[in-house]
N, C-alpha and C positions, 0 to 999 in steps of 0.2 A: 437398328441403332437410331435412325431418324435424325432430324435436326436440320439446320439451315446453314448456308454459307453466304458471306457477303464479300463482294469484290471492290477493291479500291485500286487506284492507279497513282503512280508518282513518276513525274518526269526527272530522269537522271541523265548524267553524261553518257550513260550506256543505252539510252532510249527510254521510252515509256514502259516502266515495269508494272506487272500485275501482282497484286497481293490478295490472297483468299484467307478469310478468317471465319472460323466457325465459332460456336458458343464457347468452345474449349480454349481456343487460341489460334495462332497463325498455322494454317493448314498447308499453304504452298505459296511460292514466289516464282513468278515466270519472268524471263528477261524481256518478253514482248507481250503486250496486251493484245489479245485477239480473240474472236468468238471461238476459235478452236481451242485456245488455251482454257478458256472458261468452261467449255463443253467437257474437255478432258478431266478437269478438276471435279465437275459436278458428277460425271460418270464414275470416276475412280472412287470418290468419296460416298456416293449415294445420297448426298446432301441436297436440299432444295435451295436454289438460289434466291436471295432476298436483297432488296435495297436497304442498306443500313450503314450510311456513311459514318455514323458514330462508332460502330464496331470496328471499322477498319482504320479510323483516324490515328490511333497510337502507332500502328504499324507503318502507315504511309509517312507520318510526321517523322518518325525515327529513321526510316530509309532516307528521307530527304536530308535530315541532319547528318546522317552517316555520309552521304555523298558530298555534302558541303564541308566535310572534315570536322564537324562539331560533335560527333557521337562516337563513342568507342564500345559501348556495350548496350545491346538492344533491350535486354531485361524484359522481354515479352513472353507471355505464356505460349507454349507450342503445343499444337495438336498433332500428335504422332501417327494418326490413323492411317496415313498413306505409306507407312513403312512396316517392314516385317519385324519380328522380335530382335533379330541380330542387327538389322539396319538401325533400329531404335537405340540399341545399346551402344553401337559405334558412334552414331550421330549425337547422342546425348553426351557421351564422353568428349567429343569434339566441342560441342556447344559450351560444355561446362569447364573445360580445362585448357583450351587453346585461346588465349586472349588476343585482342586487337594487337597488331604489329608483330605477332610471332607466327612461327610456322612449326610443324611437327611432320616427321616423315610418316609414310604409309605404315611401315612396320612398327614404329613407335606408337602410333595411334591404336594399332591392333592390340599391342601390349596394355596400353592405358585403359582400353575399354574392357579389359578383362575377357576378351573373346580369344578363341584360338584361330581366329581368322587370319589367313596369310596376307601379306602386303598386296598382292595382286587382287585379292577379294575386296580389300579395303578400298582399292581404287574403283571397284565396281560399285560399292556402296556409296562412294563420293559421287560418281556419275549418276546414280539414281536418287540422289538427295532432293526431295521435293521442295526444300526451303533454302535455296542457295542464298548467299550473302548473310542472311540472318543466322542461319546454321552454316558457319564459314568453311565450306568444303575447299574454297580457294586457298586456305591456310595449310592444306596438306600437300606436301611435296615429296618428290622421290629423293632417295639418298644421294643421287648424283645430278640433281637438277630440279627443274620445276614440276616435271611429271606432265600429266595431261589435265585437260579441263573441258568439259562438255557444256558449260554454261555460256549463254550469250553466243559470241562469235568464236569461242574456244580460248586457246592459250593466251591470246592478246588480252582478254578480259581478265584472266587470272593475273597476269603480269600487271595490269593496270590496277586491279584491286590491291595487290600486294604492295605496289608503289604508293598508292593512296594511304595505306596504313603504315608506310615507312619500313616494311620488311624488306623492300628492295630499294636501292638508291634510283632517284629519278634520272632519266636521260636529260640531256640539255634541252630538248624540245618538249619534254613532258608538260602538259598543261591540265591540271585537275578539272577544269571546267569542260574539258573535251574528252570524249570517250577514246578508246583505242583506235 
């Protein structure tokens, strides 16, 4: 397949996040920039890393605006190559139908995506989402609560993101400038 990937970083209340962008679109988002995260992306994608700040600018600027509470829709092209066909179908359904500030249950997302994937498997797809925050797996909840979250430091990050978006009420000590 060939091609290149450029990496950009953005400082957020959750830490310095890493964004990988191919010629097609956003390929991955990692909650922590590190040489290991970059190497994993290169290995999984088979793409050659290049320095190209212009390619990553839209994604990093939009992530910064999201975390500042100024952006509700990323409207970025996505490169789905790190997903399977079923993952792509479920994650595309999520990206296109669950807007800022709203949530959907695992089971309902399975129905919306047109797959016969059970709720438990939807949770596994969310856990393997290579593009968290932009493809908002934090908006997928259990029928009886928040469910799980494998991004960043876990469930506290999910709760923080849902509070930022207004899907959960803030606690009295919640500060959007500070992470969980």
